[in-house]
N, C-alpha and C positions, 0 to 999 in steps of 0.2 A: 528231564532237560526242559524246564519251563523258563522261557526267557521273558516273561511278562505277559502283557495283554496280547491276545491274538489280533491279527489284522481284520478289522470289521468291514464287511462289504455292504451290509444292509441289516435290516432287522432280522435277528436270529441266524445270520450267516457269517462265516469266517473264511479266511483264505489260508490254504496250506500249500507247502511246496513239496513236490514229489520229484525225485531224481531217478532217471532211467538211463541205462547205457544207450548208445546210439543204435545198436542193433535191436534192442527191445523197443525203442521209440519207433524205428522203422516198421517193425512188426505191428505195433499198435496202430500206426498210420494205415497199414494195409487192412487191418480188421475194421477200423473206423470207416474207411472208404467203402468196404463191402457192406457194412451195416447202414451206410448213409448217415453217419453221425460224426461226432468229434471225439478226440481223445479224452477230454475232460469228462464227457458223459460215460465213457467206458470205465474210467477210474472211479467215478462216483458209484457206478453200478457195482463194480468189484468190491469196493469198500462196504457198501450196504449189504451185499450178499455175504461177505466174510463175517461181518459183525452182527448182523441183525436177522439172518435167516437160520433157524435151527437146522442142524444137520444130524441125521441118525446114522451116519457112517457111509451111506451110499449116495449122498447128494439129494435125497428126497426129503422134503419138509414133512415133519411128523404131524398127523391130524390131532386136533385137540379133543 
């Protein structure tokens, strides 16, 4: 579902839209407050962990 060029925010950065239910958003707000951060940071961290951290089945990164 490619709708053309992504929204560019700066050099090498794009904007994406993420939709959450109100209940999930409320839980994310609680987590963000506890970690003294914002929801955007939590989402970026989750995406990076999901796509870029190798997983050996138990959540521990494999040594090289």
